[in-house]
Chimera marker file (.cmm) of the C-alpha trace (Angstrom):
<marker_set name="trace">
<marker id="1" x="30.638" y="74.262" z="-7.764" r="1" g="1" b="0" radius="0.5"/>
<marker id="2" x="31.860" y="70.549" z="-8.060" r="1" g="1" b="0" radius="0.5"/>
<marker id="3" x="32.968" y="68.581" z="-11.144" r="1" g="1" b="0" radius="0.5"/>
<marker id="4" x="30.841" y="65.528" z="-10.379" r="1" g="1" b="0" radius="0.5"/>
<marker id="5" x="27.869" y="68.089" z="-9.730" r="1" g="1" b="0" radius="0.5"/>
<marker id="6" x="26.121" y="67.845" z="-13.479" r="1" g="1" b="0" radius="0.5"/>
<marker id="7" x="27.347" y="64.193" z="-13.815" r="1" g="1" b="0" radius="0.5"/>
<marker id="8" x="24.471" y="61.590" z="-13.916" r="1" g="1" b="0" radius="0.5"/>
<marker id="9" x="24.982" y="58.591" z="-11.650" r="1" g="1" b="0" radius="0.5"/>
<marker id="10" x="25.346" y="55.069" z="-12.796" r="1" g="1" b="0" radius="0.5"/>
<marker id="11" x="24.112" y="54.033" z="-9.529" r="1" g="1" b="0" radius="0.5"/>
<marker id="12" x="21.462" y="56.509" z="-8.212" r="1" g="1" b="0" radius="0.5"/>
<marker id="13" x="21.458" y="57.179" z="-3.934" r="1" g="1" b="0" radius="0.5"/>
<marker id="14" x="18.255" y="56.259" z="-3.289" r="1" g="1" b="0" radius="0.5"/>
<marker id="15" x="16.683" y="53.150" z="-1.612" r="1" g="1" b="0" radius="0.5"/>
<marker id="16" x="17.934" y="50.938" z="-4.355" r="1" g="1" b="0" radius="0.5"/>
<marker id="17" x="14.756" y="50.249" z="-5.684" r="1" g="1" b="0" radius="0.5"/>
<marker id="18" x="10.999" y="50.207" z="-4.736" r="1" g="1" b="0" radius="0.5"/>
<marker id="19" x="9.682" y="48.474" z="-1.903" r="1" g="1" b="0" radius="0.5"/>
<marker id="20" x="8.105" y="45.714" z="-4.223" r="1" g="1" b="0" radius="0.5"/>
<marker id="21" x="11.783" y="44.750" z="-5.658" r="1" g="1" b="0" radius="0.5"/>
<marker id="22" x="13.160" y="44.723" z="-2.278" r="1" g="1" b="0" radius="0.5"/>
<marker id="23" x="10.332" y="42.233" z="-1.033" r="1" g="1" b="0" radius="0.5"/>
<marker id="24" x="10.799" y="40.011" z="-3.987" r="1" g="1" b="0" radius="0.5"/>
<marker id="25" x="14.056" y="39.434" z="-3.585" r="1" g="1" b="0" radius="0.5"/>
<marker id="26" x="13.958" y="38.993" z="0.427" r="1" g="1" b="0" radius="0.5"/>
<marker id="27" x="11.057" y="36.759" z="-0.753" r="1" g="1" b="0" radius="0.5"/>
<marker id="28" x="12.929" y="34.539" z="-3.097" r="1" g="1" b="0" radius="0.5"/>
<marker id="29" x="16.181" y="34.720" z="-1.165" r="1" g="1" b="0" radius="0.5"/>
<marker id="30" x="14.419" y="33.235" z="1.943" r="1" g="1" b="0" radius="0.5"/>
<marker id="31" x="12.716" y="30.684" z="-0.377" r="1" g="1" b="0" radius="0.5"/>
<marker id="32" x="15.849" y="29.497" z="-1.538" r="1" g="1" b="0" radius="0.5"/>
<marker id="33" x="17.423" y="29.501" z="1.884" r="1" g="1" b="0" radius="0.5"/>
<marker id="34" x="14.382" y="27.146" z="3.381" r="1" g="1" b="0" radius="0.5"/>
<marker id="35" x="14.398" y="24.974" z="0.591" r="1" g="1" b="0" radius="0.5"/>
<marker id="36" x="18.616" y="24.454" z="1.072" r="1" g="1" b="0" radius="0.5"/>
<marker id="37" x="17.920" y="24.023" z="5.371" r="1" g="1" b="0" radius="0.5"/>
<marker id="38" x="15.538" y="21.166" z="4.575" r="1" g="1" b="0" radius="0.5"/>
<marker id="39" x="17.789" y="19.504" z="2.060" r="1" g="1" b="0" radius="0.5"/>
<marker id="40" x="20.449" y="19.308" z="3.894" r="1" g="1" b="0" radius="0.5"/>
<marker id="41" x="18.806" y="18.999" z="7.326" r="1" g="1" b="0" radius="0.5"/>
<marker id="42" x="15.938" y="16.644" z="6.608" r="1" g="1" b="0" radius="0.5"/>
<marker id="43" x="16.696" y="14.838" z="3.514" r="1" g="1" b="0" radius="0.5"/>
<marker id="44" x="18.197" y="10.812" z="4.173" r="1" g="1" b="0" radius="0.5"/>
<marker id="45" x="20.687" y="11.359" z="1.352" r="1" g="1" b="0" radius="0.5"/>
<marker id="46" x="22.657" y="7.786" z="3.085" r="1" g="1" b="0" radius="0.5"/>
<marker id="47" x="19.491" y="5.848" z="3.140" r="1" g="1" b="0" radius="0.5"/>
<marker id="48" x="18.499" y="7.034" z="-0.158" r="1" g="1" b="0" radius="0.5"/>
<marker id="49" x="22.268" y="6.155" z="-1.305" r="1" g="1" b="0" radius="0.5"/>
<marker id="50" x="22.026" y="2.611" z="0.041" r="1" g="1" b="0" radius="0.5"/>
<marker id="51" x="18.156" y="1.932" z="-1.056" r="1" g="1" b="0" radius="0.5"/>
<marker id="52" x="19.488" y="2.537" z="-4.978" r="1" g="1" b="0" radius="0.5"/>
<marker id="53" x="22.598" y="0.304" z="-4.744" r="1" g="1" b="0" radius="0.5"/>
<marker id="54" x="20.280" y="-2.525" z="-3.149" r="1" g="1" b="0" radius="0.5"/>
<marker id="55" x="17.597" y="-1.621" z="-6.187" r="1" g="1" b="0" radius="0.5"/>
<marker id="56" x="20.921" y="-2.380" z="-8.996" r="1" g="1" b="0" radius="0.5"/>
<marker id="57" x="21.680" y="-5.266" z="-7.297" r="1" g="1" b="0" radius="0.5"/>
<marker id="58" x="24.843" y="-3.905" z="-6.235" r="1" g="1" b="0" radius="0.5"/>
<marker id="59" x="24.805" y="-4.765" z="-2.945" r="1" g="1" b="0" radius="0.5"/>
<marker id="60" x="28.399" y="-5.382" z="-2.179" r="1" g="1" b="0" radius="0.5"/>
<marker id="61" x="29.813" y="-2.456" z="-3.405" r="1" g="1" b="0" radius="0.5"/>
<marker id="62" x="27.689" y="-0.464" z="-0.659" r="1" g="1" b="0" radius="0.5"/>
<marker id="63" x="30.259" y="-0.459" z="2.240" r="1" g="1" b="0" radius="0.5"/>
<marker id="64" x="32.885" y="0.913" z="-0.020" r="1" g="1" b="0" radius="0.5"/>
<marker id="65" x="30.472" y="3.750" z="-1.153" r="1" g="1" b="0" radius="0.5"/>
<marker id="66" x="28.850" y="4.328" z="1.766" r="1" g="1" b="0" radius="0.5"/>
<marker id="67" x="30.798" y="4.677" z="5.055" r="1" g="1" b="0" radius="0.5"/>
<marker id="68" x="29.377" y="3.919" z="8.332" r="1" g="1" b="0" radius="0.5"/>
<marker id="69" x="29.492" y="6.371" z="10.712" r="1" g="1" b="0" radius="0.5"/>
<marker id="70" x="31.548" y="6.935" z="13.566" r="1" g="1" b="0" radius="0.5"/>
<marker id="71" x="28.645" y="5.564" z="16.428" r="1" g="1" b="0" radius="0.5"/>
<marker id="72" x="27.863" y="2.603" z="14.164" r="1" g="1" b="0" radius="0.5"/>
<marker id="73" x="31.678" y="1.675" z="14.266" r="1" g="1" b="0" radius="0.5"/>
<marker id="74" x="31.687" y="1.972" z="17.862" r="1" g="1" b="0" radius="0.5"/>
<marker id="75" x="28.120" y="0.048" z="17.963" r="1" g="1" b="0" radius="0.5"/>
<marker id="76" x="29.759" y="-2.799" z="16.159" r="1" g="1" b="0" radius="0.5"/>
<marker id="77" x="32.855" y="-2.990" z="18.142" r="1" g="1" b="0" radius="0.5"/>
<marker id="78" x="31.038" y="-3.051" z="21.489" r="1" g="1" b="0" radius="0.5"/>
<marker id="79" x="28.890" y="-5.916" z="19.875" r="1" g="1" b="0" radius="0.5"/>
<marker id="80" x="32.357" y="-8.185" z="19.057" r="1" g="1" b="0" radius="0.5"/>
<marker id="81" x="34.502" y="-7.676" z="22.066" r="1" g="1" b="0" radius="0.5"/>
<marker id="82" x="31.308" y="-8.143" z="24.043" r="1" g="1" b="0" radius="0.5"/>
<marker id="83" x="30.191" y="-11.726" z="21.624" r="1" g="1" b="0" radius="0.5"/>
<marker id="84" x="33.834" y="-12.689" z="22.114" r="1" g="1" b="0" radius="0.5"/>
<marker id="85" x="34.019" y="-12.931" z="25.517" r="1" g="1" b="0" radius="0.5"/>
<marker id="86" x="30.688" y="-13.888" z="26.199" r="1" g="1" b="0" radius="0.5"/>
<marker id="87" x="30.254" y="-17.839" z="25.867" r="1" g="1" b="0" radius="0.5"/>
<marker id="88" x="27.114" y="-19.783" z="24.329" r="1" g="1" b="0" radius="0.5"/>
<marker id="89" x="25.449" y="-20.522" z="26.870" r="1" g="1" b="0" radius="0.5"/>
<marker id="90" x="25.675" y="-16.606" z="28.483" r="1" g="1" b="0" radius="0.5"/>
<marker id="91" x="24.292" y="-14.643" z="25.034" r="1" g="1" b="0" radius="0.5"/>
<marker id="92" x="21.751" y="-17.855" z="25.441" r="1" g="1" b="0" radius="0.5"/>
<marker id="93" x="20.804" y="-16.387" z="28.715" r="1" g="1" b="0" radius="0.5"/>
<marker id="94" x="20.634" y="-13.421" z="27.447" r="1" g="1" b="0" radius="0.5"/>
<marker id="95" x="18.122" y="-13.559" z="24.240" r="1" g="1" b="0" radius="0.5"/>
<marker id="96" x="16.179" y="-15.222" z="26.978" r="1" g="1" b="0" radius="0.5"/>
<marker id="97" x="15.667" y="-12.294" z="28.910" r="1" g="1" b="0" radius="0.5"/>
<marker id="98" x="15.239" y="-10.354" z="25.595" r="1" g="1" b="0" radius="0.5"/>
<marker id="99" x="12.905" y="-12.907" z="24.769" r="1" g="1" b="0" radius="0.5"/>
<marker id="100" x="10.898" y="-12.229" z="28.428" r="1" g="1" b="0" radius="0.5"/>
<marker id="101" x="10.808" y="-8.920" z="28.218" r="1" g="1" b="0" radius="0.5"/>
<marker id="102" x="9.190" y="-8.328" z="24.541" r="1" g="1" b="0" radius="0.5"/>
<marker id="103" x="6.536" y="-11.264" z="25.962" r="1" g="1" b="0" radius="0.5"/>
<marker id="104" x="5.706" y="-8.458" z="29.364" r="1" g="1" b="0" radius="0.5"/>
<marker id="105" x="5.824" y="-5.284" z="26.473" r="1" g="1" b="0" radius="0.5"/>
<marker id="106" x="2.975" y="-7.004" z="24.585" r="1" g="1" b="0" radius="0.5"/>
<marker id="107" x="1.153" y="-8.002" z="27.217" r="1" g="1" b="0" radius="0.5"/>
<marker id="108" x="0.914" y="-4.167" z="28.079" r="1" g="1" b="0" radius="0.5"/>
<marker id="109" x="0.767" y="-3.277" z="25.016" r="1" g="1" b="0" radius="0.5"/>
<marker id="110" x="-2.453" y="-6.424" z="24.258" r="1" g="1" b="0" radius="0.5"/>
<marker id="111" x="-3.773" y="-4.601" z="27.698" r="1" g="1" b="0" radius="0.5"/>
<marker id="112" x="-3.483" y="-0.815" z="27.269" r="1" g="1" b="0" radius="0.5"/>
<marker id="113" x="-5.337" y="-1.965" z="23.647" r="1" g="1" b="0" radius="0.5"/>
<marker id="114" x="-8.018" y="-3.908" z="25.354" r="1" g="1" b="0" radius="0.5"/>
<marker id="115" x="-8.797" y="-0.468" z="28.119" r="1" g="1" b="0" radius="0.5"/>
<marker id="116" x="-8.451" y="1.950" z="24.974" r="1" g="1" b="0" radius="0.5"/>
<marker id="117" x="-11.049" y="-0.210" z="22.910" r="1" g="1" b="0" radius="0.5"/>
<marker id="118" x="-13.539" y="-1.318" z="25.538" r="1" g="1" b="0" radius="0.5"/>
<marker id="119" x="-12.903" y="-5.065" z="23.732" r="1" g="1" b="0" radius="0.5"/>
<marker id="120" x="-11.060" y="-8.035" z="25.198" r="1" g="1" b="0" radius="0.5"/>
<marker id="121" x="-7.825" y="-8.206" z="23.642" r="1" g="1" b="0" radius="0.5"/>
<marker id="122" x="-6.766" y="-12.026" z="23.394" r="1" g="1" b="0" radius="0.5"/>
<marker id="123" x="-3.785" y="-13.350" z="24.617" r="1" g="1" b="0" radius="0.5"/>
<marker id="124" x="-1.489" y="-16.336" z="23.722" r="1" g="1" b="0" radius="0.5"/>
<marker id="125" x="-1.543" y="-17.308" z="20.679" r="1" g="1" b="0" radius="0.5"/>
<marker id="126" x="-4.772" y="-17.402" z="18.250" r="1" g="1" b="0" radius="0.5"/>
<marker id="127" x="-7.309" y="-19.797" z="18.620" r="1" g="1" b="0" radius="0.5"/>
<marker id="128" x="-10.803" y="-19.961" z="17.204" r="1" g="1" b="0" radius="0.5"/>
<marker id="129" x="-12.339" y="-18.630" z="20.349" r="1" g="1" b="0" radius="0.5"/>
<marker id="130" x="-9.217" y="-15.767" z="20.618" r="1" g="1" b="0" radius="0.5"/>
<marker id="131" x="-8.803" y="-14.735" z="16.817" r="1" g="1" b="0" radius="0.5"/>
<marker id="132" x="-11.815" y="-11.813" z="17.037" r="1" g="1" b="0" radius="0.5"/>
<marker id="133" x="-12.033" y="-8.700" z="19.287" r="1" g="1" b="0" radius="0.5"/>
<marker id="134" x="-15.754" y="-8.758" z="20.393" r="1" g="1" b="0" radius="0.5"/>
<marker id="135" x="-17.146" y="-8.162" z="23.479" r="1" g="1" b="0" radius="0.5"/>
<marker id="136" x="-18.388" y="-11.672" z="25.009" r="1" g="1" b="0" radius="0.5"/>
<marker id="137" x="-22.333" y="-12.046" z="25.673" r="1" g="1" b="0" radius="0.5"/>
<marker id="138" x="-24.014" y="-11.321" z="29.058" r="1" g="1" b="0" radius="0.5"/>
<marker id="139" x="-25.095" y="-14.098" z="30.576" r="1" g="1" b="0" radius="0.5"/>
<marker id="140" x="-28.486" y="-13.488" z="30.664" r="1" g="1" b="0" radius="0.5"/>
<marker id="141" x="-28.871" y="-12.705" z="26.782" r="1" g="1" b="0" radius="0.5"/>
<marker id="142" x="-29.561" y="-15.972" z="25.039" r="1" g="1" b="0" radius="0.5"/>
<link id1="1" id2="2" r="1" g="1" b="0" radius="0.2"/>
<link id1="2" id2="3" r="1" g="1" b="0" radius="0.2"/>
<link id1="3" id2="4" r="1" g="1" b="0" radius="0.2"/>
<link id1="4" id2="5" r="1" g="1" b="0" radius="0.2"/>
<link id1="5" id2="6" r="1" g="1" b="0" radius="0.2"/>
<link id1="6" id2="7" r="1" g="1" b="0" radius="0.2"/>
<link id1="7" id2="8" r="1" g="1" b="0" radius="0.2"/>
<link id1="8" id2="9" r="1" g="1" b="0" radius="0.2"/>
<link id1="9" id2="10" r="1" g="1" b="0" radius="0.2"/>
<link id1="10" id2="11" r="1" g="1" b="0" radius="0.2"/>
<link id1="11" id2="12" r="1" g="1" b="0" radius="0.2"/>
<link id1="12" id2="13" r="1" g="1" b="0" radius="0.2"/>
<link id1="13" id2="14" r="1" g="1" b="0" radius="0.2"/>
<link id1="14" id2="15" r="1" g="1" b="0" radius="0.2"/>
<link id1="15" id2="16" r="1" g="1" b="0" radius="0.2"/>
<link id1="16" id2="17" r="1" g="1" b="0" radius="0.2"/>
<link id1="17" id2="18" r="1" g="1" b="0" radius="0.2"/>
<link id1="18" id2="19" r="1" g="1" b="0" radius="0.2"/>
<link id1="19" id2="20" r="1" g="1" b="0" radius="0.2"/>
<link id1="20" id2="21" r="1" g="1" b="0" radius="0.2"/>
<link id1="21" id2="22" r="1" g="1" b="0" radius="0.2"/>
<link id1="22" id2="23" r="1" g="1" b="0" radius="0.2"/>
<link id1="23" id2="24" r="1" g="1" b="0" radius="0.2"/>
<link id1="24" id2="25" r="1" g="1" b="0" radius="0.2"/>
<link id1="25" id2="26" r="1" g="1" b="0" radius="0.2"/>
<link id1="26" id2="27" r="1" g="1" b="0" radius="0.2"/>
<link id1="27" id2="28" r="1" g="1" b="0" radius="0.2"/>
<link id1="28" id2="29" r="1" g="1" b="0" radius="0.2"/>
<link id1="29" id2="30" r="1" g="1" b="0" radius="0.2"/>
<link id1="30" id2="31" r="1" g="1" b="0" radius="0.2"/>
<link id1="31" id2="32" r="1" g="1" b="0" radius="0.2"/>
<link id1="32" id2="33" r="1" g="1" b="0" radius="0.2"/>
<link id1="33" id2="34" r="1" g="1" b="0" radius="0.2"/>
<link id1="34" id2="35" r="1" g="1" b="0" radius="0.2"/>
<link id1="35" id2="36" r="1" g="1" b="0" radius="0.2"/>
<link id1="36" id2="37" r="1" g="1" b="0" radius="0.2"/>
<link id1="37" id2="38" r="1" g="1" b="0" radius="0.2"/>
<link id1="38" id2="39" r="1" g="1" b="0" radius="0.2"/>
<link id1="39" id2="40" r="1" g="1" b="0" radius="0.2"/>
<link id1="40" id2="41" r="1" g="1" b="0" radius="0.2"/>
<link id1="41" id2="42" r="1" g="1" b="0" radius="0.2"/>
<link id1="42" id2="43" r="1" g="1" b="0" radius="0.2"/>
<link id1="43" id2="44" r="1" g="1" b="0" radius="0.2"/>
<link id1="44" id2="45" r="1" g="1" b="0" radius="0.2"/>
<link id1="45" id2="46" r="1" g="1" b="0" radius="0.2"/>
<link id1="46" id2="47" r="1" g="1" b="0" radius="0.2"/>
<link id1="47" id2="48" r="1" g="1" b="0" radius="0.2"/>
<link id1="48" id2="49" r="1" g="1" b="0" radius="0.2"/>
<link id1="49" id2="50" r="1" g="1" b="0" radius="0.2"/>
<link id1="50" id2="51" r="1" g="1" b="0" radius="0.2"/>
<link id1="51" id2="52" r="1" g="1" b="0" radius="0.2"/>
<link id1="52" id2="53" r="1" g="1" b="0" radius="0.2"/>
<link id1="53" id2="54" r="1" g="1" b="0" radius="0.2"/>
<link id1="54" id2="55" r="1" g="1" b="0" radius="0.2"/>
<link id1="55" id2="56" r="1" g="1" b="0" radius="0.2"/>
<link id1="56" id2="57" r="1" g="1" b="0" radius="0.2"/>
<link id1="57" id2="58" r="1" g="1" b="0" radius="0.2"/>
<link id1="58" id2="59" r="1" g="1" b="0" radius="0.2"/>
<link id1="59" id2="60" r="1" g="1" b="0" radius="0.2"/>
<link id1="60" id2="61" r="1" g="1" b="0" radius="0.2"/>
<link id1="61" id2="62" r="1" g="1" b="0" radius="0.2"/>
<link id1="62" id2="63" r="1" g="1" b="0" radius="0.2"/>
<link id1="63" id2="64" r="1" g="1" b="0" radius="0.2"/>
<link id1="64" id2="65" r="1" g="1" b="0" radius="0.2"/>
<link id1="65" id2="66" r="1" g="1" b="0" radius="0.2"/>
<link id1="66" id2="67" r="1" g="1" b="0" radius="0.2"/>
<link id1="67" id2="68" r="1" g="1" b="0" radius="0.2"/>
<link id1="68" id2="69" r="1" g="1" b="0" radius="0.2"/>
<link id1="69" id2="70" r="1" g="1" b="0" radius="0.2"/>
<link id1="70" id2="71" r="1" g="1" b="0" radius="0.2"/>
<link id1="71" id2="72" r="1" g="1" b="0" radius="0.2"/>
<link id1="72" id2="73" r="1" g="1" b="0" radius="0.2"/>
<link id1="73" id2="74" r="1" g="1" b="0" radius="0.2"/>
<link id1="74" id2="75" r="1" g="1" b="0" radius="0.2"/>
<link id1="75" id2="76" r="1" g="1" b="0" radius="0.2"/>
<link id1="76" id2="77" r="1" g="1" b="0" radius="0.2"/>
<link id1="77" id2="78" r="1" g="1" b="0" radius="0.2"/>
<link id1="78" id2="79" r="1" g="1" b="0" radius="0.2"/>
<link id1="79" id2="80" r="1" g="1" b="0" radius="0.2"/>
<link id1="80" id2="81" r="1" g="1" b="0" radius="0.2"/>
<link id1="81" id2="82" r="1" g="1" b="0" radius="0.2"/>
<link id1="82" id2="83" r="1" g="1" b="0" radius="0.2"/>
<link id1="83" id2="84" r="1" g="1" b="0" radius="0.2"/>
<link id1="84" id2="85" r="1" g="1" b="0" radius="0.2"/>
<link id1="85" id2="86" r="1" g="1" b="0" radius="0.2"/>
<link id1="86" id2="87" r="1" g="1" b="0" radius="0.2"/>
<link id1="87" id2="88" r="1" g="1" b="0" radius="0.2"/>
<link id1="88" id2="89" r="1" g="1" b="0" radius="0.2"/>
<link id1="89" id2="90" r="1" g="1" b="0" radius="0.2"/>
<link id1="90" id2="91" r="1" g="1" b="0" radius="0.2"/>
<link id1="91" id2="92" r="1" g="1" b="0" radius="0.2"/>
<link id1="92" id2="93" r="1" g="1" b="0" radius="0.2"/>
<link id1="93" id2="94" r="1" g="1" b="0" radius="0.2"/>
<link id1="94" id2="95" r="1" g="1" b="0" radius="0.2"/>
<link id1="95" id2="96" r="1" g="1" b="0" radius="0.2"/>
<link id1="96" id2="97" r="1" g="1" b="0" radius="0.2"/>
<link id1="97" id2="98" r="1" g="1" b="0" radius="0.2"/>
<link id1="98" id2="99" r="1" g="1" b="0" radius="0.2"/>
<link id1="99" id2="100" r="1" g="1" b="0" radius="0.2"/>
<link id1="100" id2="101" r="1" g="1" b="0" radius="0.2"/>
<link id1="101" id2="102" r="1" g="1" b="0" radius="0.2"/>
<link id1="102" id2="103" r="1" g="1" b="0" radius="0.2"/>
<link id1="103" id2="104" r="1" g="1" b="0" radius="0.2"/>
<link id1="104" id2="105" r="1" g="1" b="0" radius="0.2"/>
<link id1="105" id2="106" r="1" g="1" b="0" radius="0.2"/>
<link id1="106" id2="107" r="1" g="1" b="0" radius="0.2"/>
<link id1="107" id2="108" r="1" g="1" b="0" radius="0.2"/>
<link id1="108" id2="109" r="1" g="1" b="0" radius="0.2"/>
<link id1="109" id2="110" r="1" g="1" b="0" radius="0.2"/>
<link id1="110" id2="111" r="1" g="1" b="0" radius="0.2"/>
<link id1="111" id2="112" r="1" g="1" b="0" radius="0.2"/>
<link id1="112" id2="113" r="1" g="1" b="0" radius="0.2"/>
<link id1="113" id2="114" r="1" g="1" b="0" radius="0.2"/>
<link id1="114" id2="115" r="1" g="1" b="0" radius="0.2"/>
<link id1="115" id2="116" r="1" g="1" b="0" radius="0.2"/>
<link id1="116" id2="117" r="1" g="1" b="0" radius="0.2"/>
<link id1="117" id2="118" r="1" g="1" b="0" radius="0.2"/>
<link id1="118" id2="119" r="1" g="1" b="0" radius="0.2"/>
<link id1="119" id2="120" r="1" g="1" b="0" radius="0.2"/>
<link id1="120" id2="121" r="1" g="1" b="0" radius="0.2"/>
<link id1="121" id2="122" r="1" g="1" b="0" radius="0.2"/>
<link id1="122" id2="123" r="1" g="1" b="0" radius="0.2"/>
<link id1="123" id2="124" r="1" g="1" b="0" radius="0.2"/>
<link id1="124" id2="125" r="1" g="1" b="0" radius="0.2"/>
<link id1="125" id2="126" r="1" g="1" b="0" radius="0.2"/>
<link id1="126" id2="127" r="1" g="1" b="0" radius="0.2"/>
<link id1="127" id2="128" r="1" g="1" b="0" radius="0.2"/>
<link id1="128" id2="129" r="1" g="1" b="0" radius="0.2"/>
<link id1="129" id2="130" r="1" g="1" b="0" radius="0.2"/>
<link id1="130" id2="131" r="1" g="1" b="0" radius="0.2"/>
<link id1="131" id2="132" r="1" g="1" b="0" radius="0.2"/>
<link id1="132" id2="133" r="1" g="1" b="0" radius="0.2"/>
<link id1="133" id2="134" r="1" g="1" b="0" radius="0.2"/>
<link id1="134" id2="135" r="1" g="1" b="0" radius="0.2"/>
<link id1="135" id2="136" r="1" g="1" b="0" radius="0.2"/>
<link id1="136" id2="137" r="1" g="1" b="0" radius="0.2"/>
<link id1="137" id2="138" r="1" g="1" b="0" radius="0.2"/>
<link id1="138" id2="139" r="1" g="1" b="0" radius="0.2"/>
<link id1="139" id2="140" r="1" g="1" b="0" radius="0.2"/>
<link id1="140" id2="141" r="1" g="1" b="0" radius="0.2"/>
<link id1="141" id2="142" r="1" g="1" b="0" radius="0.2"/>
</marker_set>
């Protein structure tokens, strides 16, 4: 017989608690892990900080408190280099091309909307005749 056979164990060698206790502990751990990962992955701390600084009137401090990401710095460098090398005429031509592309996209969206709703979509600037999305009356219905 060993001397430790009659001593009550401070930590039983059983299963470490009942099934309900283990389940509860694992569920609490899973919940807190989920909350932590959700905040890390989906919360926009940078945007919240910028919005807070703007709302308190401290816009001048945004550049000091919230540093720009490497991608933002690269984009600004490329745009600065591009603007430095382009003449005014080239910049105007690039802008005109962008405007033309946007007009084409607007026409496509208007055409798509007209096909989805089954109603004609007004094209061009609004006039008293084309401000509503009403189907034209049939010739014989008058």
